[in-house]
Every structure is written in structure tokens, then in C-alpha cells.
C-alpha positions in Angstrom: 0.0 0.1 -0.1 1.4 3.5 -0.1 0.9 5.6 2.8 1.8 9.4 3.3 5.0 9.3 5.0 6.1 12.9 5.6 5.3 16.3 4.2 7.8 19.0 4.0 7.9 22.6 2.7 11.6 23.1 1.9 12.8 26.3 0.0 8.9 26.8 -1.0 8.1 23.4 -2.4 6.2 20.8 -1.0 7.7 17.2 -1.2 5.4 14.0 -0.2 6.8 10.7 0.6 4.6 7.5 -0.1 5.8 4.3 1.4 4.8 0.7 0.8 4.3 -2.3 -1.3 3.6 -0.3 -4.5 1.0 1.8 -5.2 -0.9 4.7 -5.6 -1.2 8.5 -7.6 -3.3 9.0 -10.5 -1.7 10.7 -13.6 -4.9 12.0 -14.2 -8.6 11.4 -13.4 -10.1 8.2 -15.0 -12.9 8.9 -17.6 -15.2 6.1 -18.6 -14.6 6.3 -22.3 -13.1 3.9 -24.9 -10.3 6.3 -25.3 -9.1 6.5 -21.7 -5.7 5.1 -21.0 -5.4 5.5 -17.0 -7.6 4.6 -14.0 -10.7 2.8 -14.9 -8.9 1.7 -18.3 -10.9 0.9 -21.4 -14.5 0.5 -21.6 -14.4 -3.2 -23.1 -12.2 -4.1 -20.1 -14.9 -2.9 -17.8 -17.6 -4.8 -19.7 -15.5 -7.8 -19.5 -15.0 -7.6 -15.9 -18.7 -7.0 -15.3 -19.7 -10.0 -17.4 -17.1 -12.0 -15.2 -18.6 -10.5 -12.2 -22.2 -11.7 -13.4 -20.9 -15.1 -13.6 -19.4 -15.0 -10.3 -22.5 -14.0 -8.6 -24.5 -16.7 -10.5 -22.1 -19.0 -8.8 -22.1 -17.7 -5.2 -24.2 -19.1 -2.4 -27.5 -17.7 -2.0 -26.7 -15.7 1.1 -23.8 -14.2 -0.8 -26.2 -12.8 -3.5 -28.6 -11.3 -1.1 -29.0 -7.5 -1.8 -27.4 -5.5 0.5 -27.5 -1.6 1.3 -24.8 0.4 -0.5 -22.2 1.1 2.4 -22.2 4.7 3.5 -18.3 5.3 4.4 -15.0 4.4 2.7 -14.4 2.2 5.5 -17.2 0.2 4.9 -16.6 -0.1 1.3 -13.1 -1.3 1.7 -14.0 -3.7 4.6 -16.5 -5.4 2.4 -14.2 -5.5 -0.7 -11.5 -7.0 1.6 -13.9 -9.8 3.2 -14.8 -10.7 -0.2 -11.5 -11.2 -1.9 -9.7 -12.5 1.7 -9.1 -16.3 1.1 -7.1 -16.5 4.4 -9.8 -15.8 7.2 -10.4 -18.1 9.9 -12.8 -20.9 8.8 -11.9 -20.2 5.1 -11.5 -23.3 3.0 -8.2 -24.8 2.3 -6.6 -24.1 -0.9 -3.8 -24.6 -3.5 -3.0 -21.4 -5.6 -0.5 -21.2 -8.3 0.4 -18.2 -10.1 2.5 -17.7 -13.3 3.8 -14.2 -13.9 5.9 -12.1 -16.0 8.0 -9.3 -14.5 9.2 -6.6 -17.0 11.9 -4.1 -16.3 11.6 -0.7 -14.8 12.1 2.9 -16.9 15.6 4.2 -16.0 16.4 1.1 -13.9 19.8 -0.6 -13.9 19.0 -3.6 -16.0 21.7 -5.6 -14.3 20.1 -5.1 -11.1 16.3 -6.0 -11.9 15.0 -9.4 -11.5 12.6 -10.1 -14.2 11.6 -12.8 -16.7 8.8 -15.6 -16.2 8.4 -16.6 -12.5 5.8 -18.8 -10.4 4.5 -18.6 -6.9 2.8 -21.2 -5.1 0.7 -21.3 -1.8 -1.0 -24.1 -0.1 -3.1 -22.6 2.7 -5.1 -24.9 5.3 -5.3 -22.5 8.4 -4.1 -19.3 9.9 -1.2 -21.2 11.0 -0.9 -24.0 8.6 0.6 -22.7 5.1 3.3 -22.7 3.1 4.4 -20.1 0.2 7.1 -20.5 -2.5 8.3 -18.1 -5.3 11.0 -18.0 -7.8 11.8 -15.4 -10.2 15.2 -15.4 -12.1 17.6 -16.6 -9.9 15.6 -16.0 -6.6 14.2 -18.7 -5.0 12.3 -18.6 -1.2 10.1 -20.8 0.7 8.1 -19.3 3.8 5.9 -21.8 6.0 3.8 -21.7 9.0 3.1 -24.6 11.2 1.5 -24.6 14.5 2.5 -20.8 14.9 6.0 -21.4 14.0 7.0 -19.2 10.9 10.3 -20.2 9.0 11.8 -19.0 5.9 14.6 -20.0 3.5 15.6 -17.7 0.6 18.5 -17.8 -1.9 19.5 -14.1 -0.5 18.0 -11.9 2.1 16.5 -9.5 -0.6 13.0 -10.0 -2.1 12.9 -8.6 -5.5 10.8 -5.5 -6.4 8.5 -7.5 -8.6 7.9 -10.7 -6.0 6.7 -7.8 -3.7 4.4 -6.1 -6.2 3.0 -9.5 -7.0 2.6 -10.2 -3.1 1.0 -6.9 -2.4 -1.8 -7.6 -5.2 -2.7 -11.0 -4.1 -2.6 -10.4 -0.2 -3.6 -7.1 0.6 -5.6 -5.7 -2.3 -7.1 -3.4 0.4 -4.7 -2.1 2.7 -5.6 -2.4 6.4 -4.8 1.2 7.1 -7.9 2.1 5.0 -10.4 -0.1 6.9 -9.9 1.0 10.7 -10.4 4.2 12.8 -7.3 3.3 14.4 -5.4 4.4 11.3 -7.4 7.6 10.8 -4.1 9.7 10.5 -2.6 7.0 8.4 -5.2 6.7 5.7 -8.6 6.0 6.8 -10.1 9.3 6.7 -10.5 12.0 3.8 -11.9 9.5 1.2 -14.7 11.0 -1.2 -17.3 8.3 -2.6 -19.2 9.1 -6.1 -20.4 6.9 -9.0 -19.1 7.1 -12.7 -21.1 5.3 -15.2 -21.2 4.6 -19.0 -24.5 3.3 -20.4 -25.6 0.5 -18.0 -22.2 0.1 -16.4 -21.8 2.0 -13.1 -18.8 1.8 -10.9 -18.3 3.4 -7.4 -15.3 5.4 -7.2 -13.4 6.3 -4.0 -10.8 8.5 -4.0 -8.7 11.1 -2.1 -6.6 14.1 -3.6 -3.5 15.9 -2.3 -1.2 18.3 -4.1 -0.6 22.3 -4.3 -0.3 24.8 -6.8 2.0 23.0 -8.7 0.0 19.8 -9.5 -2.5 17.4 -7.8 -2.5 13.6 -7.3 -5.3 11.0 -6.2 -5.4 7.7 -4.6 -8.3 6.0 -6.4 -10.1 2.9 -6.1 -12.9 1.5 -8.3 -15.4 -1.2 -7.2 -17.8 -3.2 -9.4 -21.4 -3.8 -8.4 -21.5 -5.9 -5.2 -18.4 -4.3 -3.9 -15.5 -6.4 -5.7 -12.5 -4.4 -6.1 -11.4 -3.8 -9.9 -8.9 -1.1 -10.3 -6.6 0.9 -7.9 -4.9 3.9 -9.1 -2.1 5.4 -7.4 1.3 6.8 -7.7 1.2 6.3 -11.3 0.7 2.6 -10.6 -2.6 1.3 -12.1 -3.4 -2.5 -10.7 -6.3 -4.5 -12.1 -7.9 -7.5 -10.7 -9.9 -9.0 -13.8 -11.8 -12.5 -14.6 -13.1 -13.3 -11.1 -14.0 -16.8 -10.0 -16.0 -18.0 -7.0 -14.0 -19.9 -4.4 -15.9 -20.8 -1.1 -17.5 -17.3 0.0 -14.9 -15.2 -1.6 -14.0 -14.6 -5.3 -10.5 -15.0 -6.9 -9.4 -12.8 -9.6 -7.8 -15.0 -12.3 -5.7 -12.1 -13.9 -3.5 -9.3 -12.5 -1.8 -6.5 -14.3 0.2 -3.7 -12.9 1.2 -0.8 -15.2 2.9 2.7 -14.9 1.1 4.6 -17.8 1.2 2.4 -20.9 4.3 0.1 -19.4 3.5 -3.2 -18.2 5.3 -4.1 -14.6 3.8 -7.0 -14.0 1.1 -9.5 -15.5 0.0 -12.7 -13.8 -2.5 -15.7 -14.3 -4.0 -17.2 -11.2 -5.1 -20.8 -10.7 -6.8 -22.2 -7.6 -8.4 -25.5 -6.4 -9.3 -26.9 -3.3 -6.3 -28.3 -1.3 -6.3 -32.0 -1.4 -4.6 -34.5 1.0 -1.4 -32.6 1.9 1.9 -34.4 2.9 2.7 -33.3 6.6 6.2 -32.8 5.2 5.1 -29.9 3.0 5.3 -27.7 6.2 8.7 -29.1 7.1 11.4 -26.6 6.8 14.9 -26.9 8.5 16.5 -24.3 10.6 14.8 -21.9 13.4 12.0 -19.4 13.4 12.2 -16.6 11.1 13.1 -13.2 12.0 10.2 -10.9 12.1 11.7 -8.8 9.2 12.4 -12.0 7.1 9.2 -12.7 5.0 7.5 -12.5 1.8 4.6 -10.6 3.2 5.2 -6.9 1.9 5.4 -4.5 5.2 3.3 -1.2 5.1 4.8 2.0 6.4 2.6 2.2 9.6 3.5 -1.0 10.5 7.4 -0.6 10.7 9.8 1.9 12.5 10.8 4.1 9.5 14.2 5.8 9.0 14.9 9.6 9.0 14.9 10.4 5.1 14.7 14.2 5.1 17.8 14.6 3.8 16.6 13.1 0.4 13.9 16.0 0.2 16.6 18.8 1.0 18.9 17.3 -1.8 16.1 17.0 -4.3 15.0 20.7 -3.5 18.5 21.9 -4.1 19.3 19.9 -7.3 16.3 19.6 -9.4 13.8 21.6 -11.4 10.3 22.4 -10.7 8.2 19.7 -12.0 4.3 19.4 -11.4 4.4 15.5 -10.5 7.5 13.4 -10.1 7.3 9.8 -9.0 9.7 6.9 -8.5 9.9 3.3 -6.8 12.1 1.1 -5.1 13.0 -0.9 -2.3 14.9 -0.2 0.7 16.6 -3.3 1.6 17.7 -4.6 5.2 20.8 -3.1 4.7 19.7 0.5 4.2 20.6 0.5 0.5 17.8 1.2 -2.3 17.4 -1.4 -5.0 15.6 -1.7 -8.2 14.7 2.1 -8.4 12.8 3.1 -11.5 10.8 6.0 -12.8 7.0 6.0 -12.6 6.3 9.6 -13.6 8.9 12.3 -14.2 8.3 15.1 -17.0 11.7 15.9 -16.9 14.2 12.9 -17.5 17.2 14.7 -16.7 15.7 15.3 -13.2 14.6 11.8 -13.0 18.2 10.3 -13.9 19.8 12.5 -11.2 17.5 11.7 -8.8 17.8 8.0 -9.1 21.6 8.3 -9.2 21.5 10.0 -6.1 19.3 7.5 -4.4 21.5 4.8 -5.6 24.4 5.9 -3.8 22.5 6.7 -0.6 23.0 4.3 2.7 21.0 5.1 5.8 19.4 3.0 8.6 17.0 0.3 7.3 13.4 0.0 8.4 12.7 -2.1 11.4 9.6 -3.9 12.6 10.0 -5.6 16.3 13.5 -4.5 16.2 14.4 -6.9 13.3 15.3 -5.0 10.0 12.9 -5.5 7.4 12.4 -4.4 3.5 10.2 -1.6 2.8 8.8 -1.4 -0.8 8.6 2.6 -1.3 7.2 5.3 -3.8 8.5 8.8 -3.6 6.0 11.7 -4.8 7.1 15.4 -5.0 5.1 18.4 -6.4 
């Protein structure tokens, strides 16, 4: 998810830092028309989503199809969508999931550093404390499991690639937890606007939050299909789409995921799911002791961790780059305080983009921490 980490006014300019595991800033407000190329996306795509949703609704249990009143608040919308997409609730049916995905390189990225190409993610889930996750991308391979409340992890290195974190975010947390609770009112739960957008017979609910100044405006936007299913998330120049839903238990599973920066593909994935058959107990065996809190395939959100002081980067940016209406880029702060797999998301001025990415590649400071353990943090920086 992407959270506002810090807003600073330095030498007359505002800088906003967003942290998380990838997300949100709309390049422009989406429009429901065949010509639109951001936000909701092409009308034909939405109609396909709508048709797949009708099939899902026909297959859901009668109780799930009961007419419900429309939520009145953003937290109610987010909570309902999360519940309907969450496969890992207490009492949920056991499943085996296979995801075949392709990771694309980032713009202005160091290509030798980026992990790209075809990858596979598999998950066997029996209960809250009986599951196994395994992912392979390029030369990276990792296995994480929880058995009886003891979580272990083995990986080919102590760095999870950017595109792996991007995939895990879309699979595990399509709706960020901080948007669903008053506990996080200062971390994203308040300030949302709800309206409806339509084209012909198709109507979607748009929930958005704007932030900006005289130089530019950005917005975090979610679009929900009828009955509350999440279709699109648009933030920080990244657009995530969940398509081709299929029912599983009392939830729905999108069988196709895609993440783009403008017109550029960053990640595409096809998801297959089935009920877990008899599972060999050895599936959950993994040598070694319990994993450190910061060693996990689950992407961390900014509100969950102790964040390092990054104000020096704002000061550098103010002094060394020109004025731009909106500028954003993404990277991963690793467990050693280094930035990895940095890439441009939005940058009207390519020279400023190169200069900024080069500065961050050379920077080093304290890593983020959770429960005293160094952890990775996927981050998006936005300045206006």
C-alpha cells in the first residue's frame, strides 16, 4: 500500500513521500470512455469485468447474493471488498494456488540489477497457522511456511525482488488494512470521497482522495464493481487491475492481475486455484529455527514499521532538481539501508529523473525495522 510518510515544505516546495508495497497516484482522473488510458481503463475491459462478475454472482451461495444496502463510508466499502477477496480468514476453505507471472523491467532502472522474466508462485493454505508459500523469479527462490504458529523462511538471498513484492501486495493486500479502521485515521483511513461513474448500463463506485498544491494534484483512487468487488487501484502512477473473477468458497479470486505505469507493463499474472487435497505433512517441514520478524515474503506497510529519517533526500531534491508538477519513482529499501531496483514511474523531466535515481542509488542509511528486526520496505516517492 502507499501511505503518506512525510510532507515537508523546503525552500517553498512541498514534498510528499509515500511508502509501501507498490501503489497509488493517479496521473489524471480516469474517465469512462473507450479512449481513456488510465484509471478505470478501456470501456471494453470494464465490460469484461462486469460480465465475469455476473458469472461469479450466479455461482455464489444464495446468502452471498442477498441484496445489501450500499455502504455509506469509505471504511465500509474497503472492509466489504477486503472480506470478499480474502481467502485467508478463520474457517476459510483450504486451497492450493498457482500463479504464473511475468516481471518487466522498470524505466531508467539498472537492468543488471532488476529481476525480470517469467516466475512462479505457489501457496498451500490450510489454516491461519498452517500454510506454505514458494516463489521463483530469475535466480531468486524462497520458501516461507507457518506450522503450528512457528514461521520459518529460507531464501537464496536476504533481498526479495521488487516485482515479487509487487505481486505479493496484489495477492495478499488488495485493500490496505490502514484504510479499513479508525485506528489508522491519521494513516489513510479518513479524507476519502465517494461518487459514482457510469457509461451506459455500467456503473462503478469511485473512492478517491486528492492531495496536491499549486504545482500539481495527485489522487489515490479505487474503483469497485457492483456488489463491492474491487476492480482497479490507481496510485502513484501505478494502475493495478483484478480481472476475470471466479468464486471460491464465499470469496472471489481474480484469475488475472496486471500492474502498469502509464502504458508500460510492470507485472502480469495468471492465477489458478483449487481446493487443497490431502497434503503431505512434510510440505510444512523446513529446517532451521524461526524466521526473524523482518524476514518474510509479506510486504510491509509504512504504518507497521519503524521508518528511517529520510529528510536529507527532500533537501537534496529541492537543491538539485528543477520544478516539476508531479514526479514519482519506486524502489525497495533493503535490510542494509540500501535502495534497490529503483525505477521511474512519472517524470516529466528525464534529466531530473536520472539525477534523482543516481542520488538514491548511492545513498545509505538505517533500514526500516519491525519488532527490532531489519526489514525491507517497498517505497514510492512523490513530489509536487
